[in-house]
C-alpha positions in Angstrom: 13.4 25.5 9.5 14.4 24.7 5.9 12.0 23.3 3.1 13.1 19.7 3.9 12.3 19.9 7.4 9.0 21.3 6.6 8.5 18.4 4.3 9.3 16.0 6.9 7.0 17.7 9.5 4.3 17.7 6.8 4.8 13.9 6.3 4.5 13.2 10.0 1.2 15.0 10.2 0.1 12.7 7.5 1.2 9.6 9.7 -0.6 10.9 12.7 -3.8 11.8 10.6 -3.9 8.2 9.4 -3.5 7.0 13.0 -6.5 8.8 14.0 -8.4 7.3 11.2 -7.3 3.7 12.3 -8.4 4.6 15.8 -11.6 6.0 14.7 -12.3 2.7 12.7 -12.5 0.8 15.8 -15.5 2.7 17.2 -19.3 2.5 16.2 -20.2 4.6 13.1 -21.8 7.2 15.2 -18.7 7.9 17.2 -17.5 10.6 14.8 -20.1 13.0 15.5 -21.3 11.9 19.0 -20.8 14.4 21.6 -18.0 13.4 24.1 -16.9 14.9 27.2 -13.4 16.1 26.5 -10.9 18.8 26.2 -12.9 21.7 24.8 -14.4 20.1 21.7 -18.2 18.8 21.5 -17.3 15.9 19.3 -14.2 14.2 17.6 -15.9 15.5 14.3 -15.4 19.3 15.5 -11.8 18.6 16.6 -10.7 16.7 13.5 -12.6 19.3 11.2 -10.7 22.0 12.9 -7.3 20.2 12.5 -8.3 19.3 8.7 -9.3 22.7 7.7 -7.6 25.1 10.1 -5.0 25.6 7.5 -7.5 27.1 5.3 -7.6 30.6 7.3 -3.9 30.8 7.2 -3.2 29.9 3.7 -6.0 32.0 2.2 -5.9 35.0 4.5 -2.3 35.4 5.0 -0.7 33.8 1.8 -3.6 34.3 -0.7 -3.9 30.6 -1.4 -7.4 29.8 -3.2 -11.0 30.2 -1.9 -12.3 29.4 1.5 -13.7 25.9 2.2 -17.4 25.5 1.6 -18.0 23.3 4.6 -18.7 23.6 8.5 -18.1 20.9 11.1 -21.7 20.2 11.4 -22.1 19.3 7.4 -19.5 16.5 7.7 -21.1 13.2 8.7 -18.1 11.0 8.7 -14.4 10.6 8.5 -14.5 9.6 4.8 -16.5 12.8 4.1 -13.8 14.9 6.0 -10.8 13.7 3.8 -11.5 15.9 0.6 -11.6 19.0 2.7 -8.2 17.8 4.4 -6.7 17.0 1.0 -7.8 20.3 -0.4 -6.0 22.2 2.4 -3.0 20.1 2.3 -2.5 20.6 -1.4 -2.6 24.1 -1.0 0.1 23.9 1.6 2.4 21.6 -0.6 1.9 24.2 -3.4 3.0 27.1 -1.3 6.1 25.0 0.1 7.1 23.8 -3.4 6.5 26.8 -5.3 7.5 29.8 -3.1 11.0 31.0 -4.2 13.8 30.3 -1.7 14.2 34.2 -0.9 10.6 34.8 -0.5 10.2 31.8 1.6 12.3 33.4 4.4 11.4 37.2 3.7 9.3 38.6 6.7 6.7 40.4 4.6 3.6 38.6 5.8 1.4 40.7 8.2 -0.3 38.6 11.0 -1.3 40.9 13.7 -0.5 44.1 15.6 2.1 45.1 13.1 4.0 41.8 13.4 5.5 40.6 10.2 6.6 37.0 9.6 7.9 34.8 6.8 6.1 32.3 4.5 8.2 29.6 6.1 7.1 30.9 9.8 3.5 30.7 8.6 4.1 27.1 7.4 5.7 26.1 10.6 2.9 27.7 12.6 0.3 25.7 10.7 2.0 22.5 11.0 2.7 23.0 15.0 -0.8 24.3 15.3 -2.0 20.7 14.2 0.3 19.1 16.4 -0.8 21.2 19.4 -4.3 19.5 18.9 -2.9 16.1 19.0 -3.6 15.8 22.9 -7.2 16.9 22.4 -7.8 14.3 19.7 -6.4 11.5 21.7 -8.3 12.6 24.7 -11.6 12.5 22.6 -10.7 9.0 21.1 -9.9 7.7 24.6 -13.2 9.0 25.9 -15.0 7.5 22.9 -13.5 4.1 23.7 -10.7 3.9 21.1 -7.4 2.2 21.7 -5.0 5.2 21.4 -2.9 5.3 18.4 1.0 5.1 18.8 1.8 8.2 16.7 4.8 9.9 18.6 7.4 11.2 16.1 9.9 8.4 16.7 7.1 5.9 15.9 6.7 7.9 12.6 10.5 7.6 12.1 10.5 3.8 12.8 7.9 3.2 10.1 9.3 5.6 7.7 12.7 4.1 7.9 11.2 0.4 7.6 9.3 1.7 4.3 12.6 3.1 3.0 14.5 0.0 3.7 11.9 -2.2 2.1 11.5 0.0 -0.9 
């Protein structure tokens, strides 16, 4: 996957994140932290915190980006309080993507586990796909909490992306 494709997938995750926020806004204020029977997560807060900050371990431990986050899921009381943590990890991601020299981006010198070595590019792809893997979990939790599910498939993103480009 080249840098432009990574940027596109990064932008798509921004779109889906905003769709979660729009769906959550339909719900009562306590919905963010309220327990919900669902796909392996005790609450929307826990699942969204994992998605928002799960990048931290990979960026810090595998790529040496900055210090660990200083929050836990239980310390985040609202969607708005989660945003600075998400932005912090996303800024690290963009810095790694934008500042890693081309040759280093593709060199398989990042140790992951059991002697496996991958490239910075592969770590970045993993991070983005890991977030997408939790899309169904979050939609399931939103549905169980009573939200109207967001339209956030990739082609929906492409439609709105293209409309914004055409209008701009």
